[in-house]
C-alpha positions, 0 to 999 in steps of 0.5 A: 779917603772911601775906600780909607774907611771902607778898609777901617770898618771892615777891620774893626768889625773883624776884630768886634767879630771875633773878641765880642760875643752875646751869650744865651744860656751859658752858649756864646755866640760871636757877632761874627757868627751872629752877623751883628759885626758888621752894623756895630761897627759901621756905626762905633766907627764916626765915633772912633773918628770924630774923638767921641768914644766914650761909654756911655754912648757906644752903651746907648748903641748897644742899647738901640740895636735889635737882636731877633729871637725866635724867628723874630717873635723878640726882638731885645736890645743888643746891650742885653745881650752881651755880658760885662766881659764883653762890654768892658773888651770891646771899649778896650778894643775901640780904645786900642783900635782908635789909637791906630787911626 
């Protein structure tokens, strides 16, 4: 069971990492390159398995993940770095992933 959950989280992380990016000065840094995809997948997975996926909770989660900038001089919530289209894409991706579970 734990192995299948681990595989599912890795699969979810890969999907997130390839499709969701943060935008800094119109530069797109995909979450896999920013090493944020796995932590996000690990926190989102319980929502998917408990059928408690909703946009408000996902946005709260995105707000709770700090992203260090400038070598740690400043922290910004992940939600503030994702363009609106990436938030929409993330929700679509999560809903599709949940259907496949």
